[in-house]
C-alpha positions in Angstrom: -35.9 -5.8 -82.8 -35.2 -9.5 -82.4 -36.7 -11.4 -79.4 -35.7 -14.8 -77.9 -37.2 -16.6 -74.9 -35.2 -19.2 -72.9 -37.2 -21.4 -70.5 -35.7 -23.6 -67.8 -37.9 -26.0 -65.8 -36.6 -27.2 -62.4 -38.6 -30.4 -62.3 -38.3 -31.5 -58.6 -39.4 -28.0 -57.4 -41.7 -27.3 -60.3 -40.1 -23.9 -60.7 -39.8 -22.2 -64.1 -37.2 -19.6 -65.0 -37.9 -17.5 -68.1 -35.4 -15.2 -69.8 -36.7 -12.8 -72.4 -33.9 -11.4 -74.5 -34.4 -8.4 -76.9 -31.7 -7.2 -79.4 -32.2 -3.8 -81.0 -31.6 -3.7 -84.8 -32.1 0.1 -85.0 -31.1 2.9 -82.7 -34.1 4.5 -81.1 -36.3 5.0 -78.0 -38.3 1.8 -77.1 -40.9 0.8 -74.6 -40.7 -2.9 -73.6 -43.0 -5.0 -71.3 -43.6 -8.6 -70.3 -47.2 -9.7 -69.8 -48.6 -12.5 -67.7 -52.4 -13.1 -67.2 -54.6 -14.5 -64.5 -58.2 -14.1 -63.3 -57.3 -13.3 -59.6 -54.4 -11.6 -57.7 -54.1 -13.3 -54.3 -51.2 -11.3 -53.0 -48.6 -8.7 -54.1 -45.1 -8.0 -52.9 -42.2 -5.7 -53.9 -41.2 -7.8 -56.9 -44.0 -10.4 -57.3 -47.7 -11.1 -57.7 -49.3 -14.3 -56.4 -52.0 -15.2 -58.9 -54.7 -17.8 -59.6 -57.1 -18.8 -62.4 -60.4 -19.3 -60.6 -62.3 -20.3 -63.7 -61.9 -20.9 -67.4 -65.0 -20.2 -69.6 -67.2 -20.5 -66.6 -65.7 -23.8 -65.4 -64.3 -23.6 -61.8 -60.6 -24.6 -61.4 -58.8 -26.2 -58.4 -57.8 -23.5 -55.9 -55.2 -25.2 -53.6 -52.2 -23.6 -55.2 -51.4 -20.1 -56.5 -48.7 -19.1 -59.0 -46.1 -16.7 -57.9 -44.9 -14.5 -60.8 -41.6 -13.0 -59.6 -39.8 -10.3 -61.6 -36.7 -9.6 -59.5 -35.0 -7.0 -61.7 -35.2 -3.4 -60.3 -33.6 -0.2 -61.7 -35.9 1.8 -64.0 -38.4 -1.0 -64.4 -42.1 -0.6 -63.5 -44.1 -3.4 -62.0 -47.9 -3.2 -62.2 -51.2 -4.7 -63.3 -54.3 -3.7 -65.2 -57.7 -5.2 -66.1 -58.1 -6.7 -69.5 -60.7 -8.7 -71.4 -59.2 -12.0 -72.6 -60.8 -15.1 -74.1 -64.3 -13.6 -73.5 -63.7 -13.2 -69.7 -62.2 -10.7 -67.3 -58.5 -11.1 -66.6 -55.7 -9.2 -64.9 -52.5 -8.6 -66.8 -49.3 -8.6 -64.7 -46.5 -6.7 -66.3 -42.9 -5.4 -65.9 -42.1 -2.6 -68.2 -39.4 -0.1 -69.0 -38.7 2.7 -71.6 -35.2 3.8 -72.6 -33.0 4.7 -75.5 -30.9 1.9 -77.1 -28.2 1.8 -79.7 -28.2 -0.6 -82.6 -26.9 -4.0 -81.4 -27.6 -3.4 -77.7 -29.5 -6.1 -75.7 -32.1 -5.8 -73.0 -33.3 -8.7 -70.8 -36.3 -9.6 -68.6 -36.2 -12.3 -65.9 -39.3 -14.0 -64.6 -39.4 -16.8 -62.0 -42.7 -18.8 -61.8 -43.2 -20.9 -58.6 -46.2 -22.6 -57.0 -47.2 -21.3 -53.6 -50.0 -22.5 -51.2 -52.9 -20.2 -51.8 -53.6 -19.9 -48.1 -49.9 -19.4 -47.2 -48.7 -17.2 -50.0 -45.4 -16.5 -48.3 -44.4 -20.1 -48.3 -42.6 -20.2 -51.7 -40.1 -23.0 -52.2 -37.8 -20.3 -53.7 -36.5 -18.4 -50.6 -34.4 -15.8 -52.5 -33.7 -14.7 -56.0 -30.6 -12.8 -57.2 -30.2 -11.6 -60.7 -26.7 -12.0 -62.3 -26.1 -9.7 -65.2 -22.4 -9.8 -66.1 -20.8 -6.6 -67.3 -19.0 -8.3 -70.3 -20.9 -6.5 -73.1 -24.0 -7.7 -71.3 -23.4 -11.1 -73.0 -25.2 -13.2 -70.5 -28.1 -13.2 -68.0 -28.6 -15.5 -65.0 -30.2 -16.0 -61.7 -29.3 -17.6 -58.4 -32.3 -19.3 -56.6 -31.8 -20.2 -53.0 -33.9 -23.3 -52.4 -33.5 -25.0 -49.0 -29.7 -25.8 -48.6 -29.1 -25.4 -52.3 -28.0 -22.5 -54.6 -29.4 -23.1 -58.1 -27.8 -21.2 -61.0 -29.5 -20.8 -64.3 -27.9 -18.7 -67.0 -28.0 -18.1 -70.8 -26.0 -16.1 -73.3 -27.7 -13.1 -74.6 -25.4 -12.8 -77.7 -24.6 -16.1 -79.4 -21.9 -14.4 -81.5 -20.1 -13.2 -78.4 -16.5 -14.7 -78.4 -16.2 -15.3 -82.1 -12.7 -14.3 -83.1 -11.8 -12.0 -86.0 -9.4 -14.3 -87.9 -11.1 -16.6 -90.4 -9.5 -19.8 -89.2 -10.8 -22.7 -87.2 -11.7 -22.8 -84.4 -13.2 -19.3 -84.5 -13.5 -19.3 -80.7 -11.7 -20.1 -77.4 -12.9 -20.6 -73.9 -11.4 -17.2 -72.9 -12.9 -15.3 -75.8 -16.4 -16.5 -75.1 -16.5 -17.0 -71.3 -19.1 -15.2 -69.2 -19.0 -14.9 -65.4 -22.0 -16.0 -63.4 -21.1 -15.5 -59.7 -18.4 -18.1 -58.9 -18.8 -19.8 -62.3 -17.2 -18.9 -65.6 -18.3 -20.7 -68.8 -18.7 -20.1 -72.5 -21.9 -22.2 -72.6 -24.9 -20.9 -74.5 -27.1 -22.3 -71.6 -25.8 -23.2 -68.2 -27.3 -24.8 -65.0 -25.7 -25.7 -61.7 -26.7 -26.8 -58.2 -24.3 -26.0 -55.4 -24.9 -27.7 -52.0 -22.7 -28.8 -49.1 -19.4 -28.6 -50.9 -20.5 -30.2 -54.1 -21.7 -29.0 -57.5 -23.8 -30.7 -60.2 -23.9 -28.8 -63.5 -24.8 -29.0 -67.2 -24.3 -26.9 -70.2 -24.8 -26.7 -74.0 -22.5 -25.7 -76.8 -19.4 -25.2 -74.6 -15.7 -25.4 -74.4 -15.2 -25.2 -70.6 -16.6 -24.6 -67.1 -14.8 -23.3 -64.1 -15.9 -22.9 -60.5 -13.8 -20.2 -58.8 -10.2 -21.4 -59.7 -11.3 -25.1 -60.1 -11.7 -26.5 -63.6 -14.9 -28.6 -63.9 -14.7 -29.3 -67.6 -12.3 -28.6 -70.5 -12.9 -29.9 -74.0 -9.8 -31.7 -75.4 -8.0 -30.1 -78.3 -8.4 -31.3 -81.9 -6.9 -30.6 -85.3 -8.9 -28.5 -87.7 -8.0 -29.3 -91.3 -9.3 -27.8 -94.6 -8.7 -24.3 -93.2 -9.9 -21.4 -95.4 -7.7 -18.6 -96.7 -4.7 -21.0 -97.0 -4.2 -21.3 -93.3 -2.2 -24.2 -92.0 -4.0 -26.9 -90.0 -5.5 -25.4 -86.9 -5.4 -26.7 -83.4 -7.8 -26.0 -80.6 -10.8 -27.1 -78.5 -14.1 -27.6 -80.2 -17.4 -26.8 -78.6 -19.3 -29.8 -77.2 -23.0 -29.9 -78.0 -23.9 -30.6 -74.4 -22.2 -32.0 -71.3 -22.9 -32.4 -67.6 -20.9 -33.4 -64.5 -20.5 -33.2 -60.8 -17.5 -32.4 -58.5 -16.5 -31.7 -55.0 -15.7 -28.0 -54.6 -14.2 -25.8 -52.0 -16.5 -23.4 -50.1 
């Protein structure tokens, strides 16, 4: 297997989104799990554990805030915990696991959202709701929508960085349409994408992208360029090249 981990930190809210992406190099039956560790479980819900680290090597730690470990995916996944010795002390391992049969080249994903919560008011998370977005296009992307106050925050990543590469050996080897993945109202070919939607406006950013659309509205489109020195005796190519990174804002319809 190959494994990649994509981490996004929402600085104002101090919320972290983690995507674990596994690609199978051989056909077979696999058991997969994510593991998170703490000394104390404060509370548990349908898809989350509120956890704390009471001490490290016998040294007490501040206890005002707990960490919510939210794993919002459902289907055949199992959420649980078990005791484990770790770093010469007793810990609890929080896990989400699944077992299934996969074909060579298939991809599996895990989504984890880490958010601080008041230890005495565990239900008061800044993240009010989490929705997983797993587009059906060859499972080429994974994303979440976090509802935080009046905002909808979108975080997404491609799970297959070769998705959208065209067969013909000429430049560019991609287009917006060949590589676009849908994340709710957004469509983009970006390897990583972030957006905040609030009160009729959107702020967004992406990496390695040709374009971004919100519903039918174009937010960004890379200009076309000429591509000389084509291989295989092709004539000079014409198309839009991927931009390393770009961000922007716009007024959008509701």
